[in-house]
The first five atom37 places (N, CA, C, CB, O) and aatype in JSON, in Angstrom:
{
  "aatype": [12, 16, 7, 2, 3, 3, 2, 3, 11, 19, 3, 1, 6, 10, 13, 1, 2, 19, 6, 11, 10, 1, 10, 10, 1, 9, 6, 8, 1, 3, 10, 3, 6, 9, 9, 15, 1, 10, 15, 12, 3, 9, 8, 19, 3, 6, 9, 5, 10, 11, 1, 10, 11, 11, 1, 11, 10, 9, 10, 11, 3, 5, 9, 6, 1, 18, 15, 15, 6, 10, 9, 14, 3, 10, 2, 0],
  "atom_mask": [
    [1, 1, 1, 1, 1],
    [1, 1, 1, 1, 1],
    [1, 1, 1, 0, 1],
    [1, 1, 1, 1, 1],
    [1, 1, 1, 1, 1],
    [1, 1, 1, 1, 1],
    [1, 1, 1, 1, 1],
    [1, 1, 1, 1, 1],
    [1, 1, 1, 1, 1],
    [1, 1, 1, 1, 1],
    [1, 1, 1, 1, 1],
    [1, 1, 1, 1, 1],
    [1, 1, 1, 1, 1],
    [1, 1, 1, 1, 1],
    [1, 1, 1, 1, 1],
    [1, 1, 1, 1, 1],
    [1, 1, 1, 1, 1],
    [1, 1, 1, 1, 1],
    [1, 1, 1, 1, 1],
    [1, 1, 1, 1, 1],
    [1, 1, 1, 1, 1],
    [1, 1, 1, 1, 1],
    [1, 1, 1, 1, 1],
    [1, 1, 1, 1, 1],
    [1, 1, 1, 1, 1],
    [1, 1, 1, 1, 1],
    [1, 1, 1, 1, 1],
    [1, 1, 1, 1, 1],
    [1, 1, 1, 1, 1],
    [1, 1, 1, 1, 1],
    [1, 1, 1, 1, 1],
    [1, 1, 1, 1, 1],
    [1, 1, 1, 1, 1],
    [1, 1, 1, 1, 1],
    [1, 1, 1, 1, 1],
    [1, 1, 1, 1, 1],
    [1, 1, 1, 1, 1],
    [1, 1, 1, 1, 1],
    [1, 1, 1, 1, 1],
    [1, 1, 1, 1, 1],
    [1, 1, 1, 1, 1],
    [1, 1, 1, 1, 1],
    [1, 1, 1, 1, 1],
    [1, 1, 1, 1, 1],
    [1, 1, 1, 1, 1],
    [1, 1, 1, 1, 1],
    [1, 1, 1, 1, 1],
    [1, 1, 1, 1, 1],
    [1, 1, 1, 1, 1],
    [1, 1, 1, 1, 1],
    [1, 1, 1, 1, 1],
    [1, 1, 1, 1, 1],
    [1, 1, 1, 1, 1],
    [1, 1, 1, 1, 1],
    [1, 1, 1, 1, 1],
    [1, 1, 1, 1, 1],
    [1, 1, 1, 1, 1],
    [1, 1, 1, 1, 1],
    [1, 1, 1, 1, 1],
    [1, 1, 1, 1, 1],
    [1, 1, 1, 1, 1],
    [1, 1, 1, 1, 1],
    [1, 1, 1, 1, 1],
    [1, 1, 1, 1, 1],
    [1, 1, 1, 1, 1],
    [1, 1, 1, 1, 1],
    [1, 1, 1, 1, 1],
    [1, 1, 1, 1, 1],
    [1, 1, 1, 1, 1],
    [1, 1, 1, 1, 1],
    [1, 1, 1, 1, 1],
    [1, 1, 1, 1, 1],
    [1, 1, 1, 1, 1],
    [1, 1, 1, 1, 1],
    [1, 1, 1, 1, 1],
    [1, 1, 1, 1, 1]
  ],
  "atom_positions": [
    [[6.31, 5.98, 67.75], [7.02, 6.7, 66.67], [6.67, 8.12, 66.67], [6.72, 6.12, 65.32], [5.54, 8.55, 66.88]],
    [[7.73, 8.85, 66.44], [7.66, 10.32, 66.44], [7.28, 10.83, 65.25], [8.84, 10.93, 66.78], [7.24, 10.14, 64.23]],
    [[6.94, 12.2, 65.29], [6.59, 12.97, 64.08], [7.74, 12.97, 63.01], [0.0, 0.0, 0.0], [7.47, 12.97, 61.8]],
    [[8.93, 12.99, 63.46], [10.03, 13.04, 62.61], [10.22, 11.6, 61.97], [11.28, 13.52, 63.41], [10.61, 11.57, 60.8]],
    [[10.0, 10.58, 62.53], [10.04, 9.29, 61.98], [8.96, 9.17, 60.86], [9.83, 8.24, 63.1], [9.2, 8.61, 59.79]],
    [[7.84, 9.69, 61.14], [6.83, 9.66, 60.16], [7.19, 10.41, 58.94], [5.61, 10.16, 60.69], [6.99, 9.94, 57.82]],
    [[7.76, 11.64, 59.17], [8.23, 12.6, 58.12], [9.26, 11.91, 57.24], [8.85, 13.91, 58.76], [9.18, 11.87, 56.01]],
    [[10.27, 11.35, 57.97], [11.36, 10.45, 57.27], [10.85, 9.34, 56.42], [12.27, 9.79, 58.31], [11.36, 9.09, 55.33]],
    [[9.77, 8.62, 56.96], [9.22, 7.59, 56.15], [8.58, 8.1, 54.92], [8.27, 6.82, 56.9], [8.72, 7.5, 53.85]],
    [[7.87, 9.23, 55.01], [7.1, 9.87, 53.98], [8.15, 10.38, 52.88], [6.2, 11.09, 54.61], [8.02, 10.16, 51.68]],
    [[9.16, 11.03, 53.43], [10.21, 11.53, 52.6], [10.88, 10.38, 51.72], [11.27, 12.22, 53.52], [11.05, 10.52, 50.51]],
    [[11.23, 9.2, 52.45], [11.87, 8.1, 51.74], [10.97, 7.6, 50.73], [12.26, 6.99, 52.64], [11.41, 7.31, 49.61]],
    [[9.62, 7.47, 51.06], [8.66, 6.88, 50.14], [8.44, 7.79, 48.92], [7.33, 6.62, 50.87], [8.32, 7.31, 47.79]],
    [[8.38, 9.15, 49.17], [8.33, 10.07, 48.1], [9.4, 10.05, 47.06], [8.29, 11.31, 48.64], [9.19, 10.19, 45.85]],
    [[10.79, 9.85, 47.72], [11.96, 9.79, 46.96], [11.94, 8.5, 46.01], [13.18, 9.79, 47.92], [12.32, 8.53, 44.84]],
    [[11.46, 7.38, 46.65], [11.4, 6.11, 45.9], [10.53, 6.26, 44.81], [10.97, 4.97, 46.71], [10.84, 5.78, 43.72]],
    [[9.33, 6.93, 44.99], [8.32, 7.19, 43.9], [8.82, 7.99, 42.83], [7.13, 7.85, 44.41], [8.65, 7.69, 41.65]],
    [[9.5, 9.09, 43.26], [10.09, 10.1, 42.25], [11.19, 9.4, 41.39], [10.76, 11.41, 43.02], [11.36, 9.66, 40.2]],
    [[11.93, 8.51, 42.08], [13.09, 7.84, 41.4], [12.39, 6.78, 40.38], [14.16, 7.06, 42.55], [12.76, 6.68, 39.21]],
    [[11.4, 6.05, 40.9], [10.73, 5.02, 40.05], [10.14, 5.62, 38.86], [9.66, 4.28, 40.8], [10.25, 5.02, 37.79]],
    [[9.45, 6.86, 38.93], [9.01, 7.68, 37.86], [10.03, 8.04, 36.95], [8.42, 8.81, 38.32], [9.81, 7.94, 35.74]],
    [[11.09, 8.42, 37.34], [12.26, 8.93, 36.52], [12.68, 7.73, 35.69], [13.51, 9.51, 37.44], [12.81, 7.83, 34.48]],
    [[12.88, 6.62, 36.34], [13.38, 5.31, 35.63], [12.19, 4.89, 34.6], [13.69, 4.01, 36.81], [12.53, 4.49, 33.48]],
    [[10.9, 4.96, 34.91], [9.95, 4.57, 34.03], [9.93, 5.5, 32.78], [8.66, 4.52, 34.73], [9.76, 5.07, 31.64]],
    [[10.12, 6.74, 33.08], [10.1, 7.75, 31.86], [11.44, 7.46, 30.9], [10.14, 9.44, 32.49], [11.44, 7.64, 29.68]],
    [[12.43, 7.05, 31.55], [13.62, 6.74, 30.79], [13.45, 5.52, 29.85], [14.77, 6.5, 31.75], [13.77, 5.46, 28.67]],
    [[12.84, 4.51, 30.66], [12.66, 3.28, 29.78], [11.52, 3.47, 28.72], [12.31, 2.01, 30.7], [11.55, 2.88, 27.64]],
    [[10.55, 4.31, 29.07], [9.59, 4.63, 27.98], [10.07, 5.27, 26.8], [8.6, 5.41, 28.45], [9.69, 4.94, 25.68]],
    [[11.03, 6.36, 27.07], [11.69, 7.06, 26.1], [12.53, 6.19, 25.13], [12.51, 8.04, 26.74], [12.44, 6.27, 23.91]],
    [[13.38, 5.31, 25.82], [14.19, 4.26, 25.09], [13.46, 3.39, 24.32], [14.95, 3.47, 25.94], [13.87, 3.11, 23.2]],
    [[12.2, 2.8, 24.83], [11.39, 2.03, 24.06], [10.92, 2.78, 22.81], [10.28, 1.56, 24.87], [11.01, 2.3, 21.68]],
    [[10.42, 3.98, 23.07], [10.05, 4.83, 21.91], [11.0, 4.97, 20.81], [9.79, 6.13, 22.35], [10.59, 4.94, 19.65]],
    [[12.32, 5.12, 21.12], [13.29, 5.16, 20.25], [13.5, 3.86, 19.45], [14.4, 5.52, 20.93], [13.64, 3.91, 18.23]],
    [[13.53, 2.66, 20.16], [13.62, 1.31, 19.6], [12.47, 1.09, 18.73], [13.68, 0.25, 20.67], [12.67, 0.65, 17.59]],
    [[11.35, 1.35, 19.12], [10.07, 1.13, 18.32], [10.2, 1.99, 16.98], [8.71, 1.61, 19.22], [9.9, 1.46, 15.91]],
    [[10.63, 3.28, 17.05], [10.83, 4.04, 16.02], [11.85, 3.57, 14.93], [11.17, 5.21, 16.54], [11.62, 3.68, 13.72]],
    [[12.96, 3.04, 15.46], [13.99, 2.48, 14.63], [13.41, 1.15, 13.94], [15.29, 2.19, 15.53], [13.49, 0.99, 12.72]],
    [[12.92, 0.36, 14.64], [12.41, -1.02, 14.2], [11.31, -0.8, 13.12], [11.79, -1.88, 15.47], [11.23, -1.5, 12.11]],
    [[10.51, 0.2, 13.41], [9.38, 0.54, 12.28], [9.88, 0.88, 10.96], [8.49, 1.74, 12.68], [9.17, 0.79, 9.96]],
    [[11.08, 1.28, 10.94], [11.7, 1.77, 9.56], [12.31, 0.5, 8.94], [12.9, 3.01, 9.74], [12.67, 0.53, 7.77]],
    [[12.44, -0.56, 9.68], [13.13, -1.72, 9.08], [11.99, -2.63, 8.38], [13.98, -2.57, 10.25], [10.99, -3.02, 8.99]],
    [[12.25, -2.91, 7.07], [11.11, -3.78, 6.36], [11.16, -5.15, 6.84], [11.25, -3.83, 4.75], [10.13, -5.82, 6.7]],
    [[12.26, -5.74, 7.44], [12.29, -6.92, 7.87], [12.03, -7.1, 9.31], [13.38, -7.41, 7.52], [12.46, -8.1, 9.89]],
    [[11.35, -6.17, 9.91], [11.03, -6.17, 11.31], [10.15, -7.39, 11.77], [10.31, -4.88, 11.63], [9.24, -7.82, 11.06]],
    [[10.45, -7.9, 12.9], [9.68, -8.94, 13.47], [8.43, -8.33, 14.05], [10.47, -9.7, 14.49], [8.55, -7.75, 15.13]],
    [[7.2, -8.39, 13.44], [5.96, -7.7, 13.79], [5.6, -8.13, 15.35], [4.73, -8.12, 12.69], [5.21, -7.29, 16.16]],
    [[5.75, -9.45, 15.66], [5.46, -9.92, 16.94], [6.35, -9.18, 18.01], [5.67, -11.44, 16.97], [5.83, -8.77, 19.05]],
    [[7.55, -9.02, 17.78], [8.44, -8.41, 18.65], [7.96, -6.9, 18.8], [9.93, -8.56, 18.11], [7.86, -6.33, 19.88]],
    [[7.68, -6.35, 17.6], [7.23, -4.88, 17.61], [6.1, -4.68, 18.41], [6.89, -4.34, 16.27], [6.08, -3.72, 19.17]],
    [[5.08, -5.54, 18.35], [3.85, -5.63, 19.07], [4.1, -5.58, 20.61], [3.11, -6.93, 18.67], [3.58, -4.79, 21.4]],
    [[5.07, -6.65, 20.94], [5.32, -6.73, 22.35], [5.92, -5.42, 22.99], [6.25, -7.88, 22.58], [5.55, -4.99, 24.09]],
    [[6.87, -4.83, 22.2], [7.48, -3.58, 22.63], [6.44, -2.47, 22.79], [8.53, -3.14, 21.63], [6.44, -1.7, 23.75]],
    [[5.65, -2.45, 21.9], [4.48, -1.4, 21.93], [3.61, -1.6, 23.17], [3.52, -1.53, 20.62], [3.25, -0.64, 23.85]],
    [[3.28, -2.88, 23.45], [2.51, -3.21, 24.53], [3.18, -2.79, 25.82], [2.21, -4.63, 24.51], [2.59, -2.2, 26.72]],
    [[4.49, -3.15, 25.87], [5.29, -2.82, 27.02], [5.27, -1.22, 27.23], [6.81, -3.38, 26.82], [5.11, -0.73, 28.35]],
    [[5.42, -0.51, 26.15], [5.4, 0.85, 26.19], [4.02, 1.42, 26.79], [5.68, 1.34, 24.81], [4.01, 2.37, 27.58]],
    [[2.99, 0.82, 26.4], [1.66, 1.26, 26.89], [1.48, 1.0, 28.44], [0.53, 0.51, 26.09], [0.91, 1.77, 29.22]],
    [[2.05, -0.21, 28.77], [2.23, -0.52, 30.27], [2.91, 0.49, 30.93], [2.97, -1.75, 30.54], [2.39, 0.99, 31.93]],
    [[4.15, 0.91, 30.48], [4.97, 1.9, 31.19], [4.25, 3.29, 31.22], [6.4, 2.02, 30.51], [4.36, 4.06, 32.17]],
    [[3.51, 3.56, 30.09], [2.74, 4.87, 30.19], [1.73, 4.81, 31.26], [2.03, 5.23, 28.87], [1.65, 5.77, 32.02]],
    [[1.0, 3.86, 31.41], [0.05, 3.63, 32.52], [0.76, 3.73, 33.85], [-0.63, 2.24, 32.39], [0.27, 4.45, 34.73]],
    [[1.77, 3.13, 34.05], [2.58, 3.15, 35.3], [3.1, 4.57, 35.66], [3.78, 2.19, 35.15], [3.13, 4.97, 36.83]],
    [[3.53, 5.32, 34.57], [3.98, 6.65, 34.7], [2.8, 7.57, 35.04], [4.67, 7.09, 33.43], [2.94, 8.46, 35.87]],
    [[1.58, 7.36, 34.38], [0.45, 8.15, 34.82], [0.02, 7.93, 36.22], [-0.67, 7.9, 33.97], [-0.37, 8.88, 36.89]],
    [[0.08, 6.64, 36.76], [-0.24, 6.31, 38.09], [0.84, 6.93, 39.2], [-0.3, 4.75, 38.16], [0.47, 7.45, 40.25]],
    [[1.99, 6.81, 38.87], [2.95, 7.35, 39.72], [2.87, 8.96, 39.76], [4.31, 6.84, 39.27], [3.03, 9.6, 40.8]],
    [[2.63, 9.51, 38.56], [2.48, 10.99, 38.6], [1.28, 11.47, 39.34], [2.42, 11.54, 37.24], [1.34, 12.44, 40.09]],
    [[0.23, 10.8, 39.13], [-0.98, 11.19, 39.95], [-0.81, 11.04, 41.51], [-2.19, 10.31, 39.5], [-1.41, 11.78, 42.3]],
    [[0.07, 10.01, 41.92], [0.24, 9.86, 43.34], [1.22, 11.04, 43.79], [0.82, 8.35, 43.7], [1.14, 11.54, 44.91]],
    [[1.99, 11.39, 42.99], [2.94, 12.54, 43.45], [2.32, 13.93, 43.43], [4.2, 12.58, 42.55], [2.89, 14.87, 43.99]],
    [[1.26, 14.08, 42.84], [0.67, 15.35, 42.74], [-0.33, 15.52, 43.98], [-0.06, 15.51, 41.32], [-1.21, 14.67, 44.14]],
    [[-0.24, 16.46, 44.76], [-0.91, 16.64, 46.03], [-2.46, 16.73, 45.67], [-0.35, 17.99, 46.82], [-2.91, 17.26, 44.66]],
    [[-3.21, 16.12, 46.68], [-4.78, 16.28, 46.46], [-5.23, 17.69, 46.51], [-5.62, 15.5, 47.56], [-5.12, 18.33, 47.56]],
    [[-5.77, 18.25, 45.34], [-6.17, 19.61, 45.35], [-7.33, 19.89, 46.32], [-6.55, 20.02, 43.97], [-7.53, 21.03, 46.72]],
    [[-8.1, 18.87, 46.7], [-9.23, 19.18, 47.52], [-8.7, 18.97, 49.05], [-10.53, 18.2, 47.13], [-9.52, 19.12, 49.96]],
    [[-7.51, 18.69, 49.31], [-7.08, 18.56, 50.76], [-6.93, 19.8, 51.35], [-5.83, 17.84, 50.94], [-6.58, 19.89, 52.52]]
  ]
}
């Protein structure tokens, strides 16, 4: 495998991670809007609301993980 092949592999992986991060942020934002709207409804299904909030927290953790992977190691 040549250096170019390695660079291409790294570039493709970086692009996939950036795209995954973008999609996670969109889903997180969408969930935030849904939760906000549902919270105003007095007839809201509390179990559904809790599930949505839990999903939002999972997304937040994933976003933080992907973000930290994309930030270059400052000690390198």
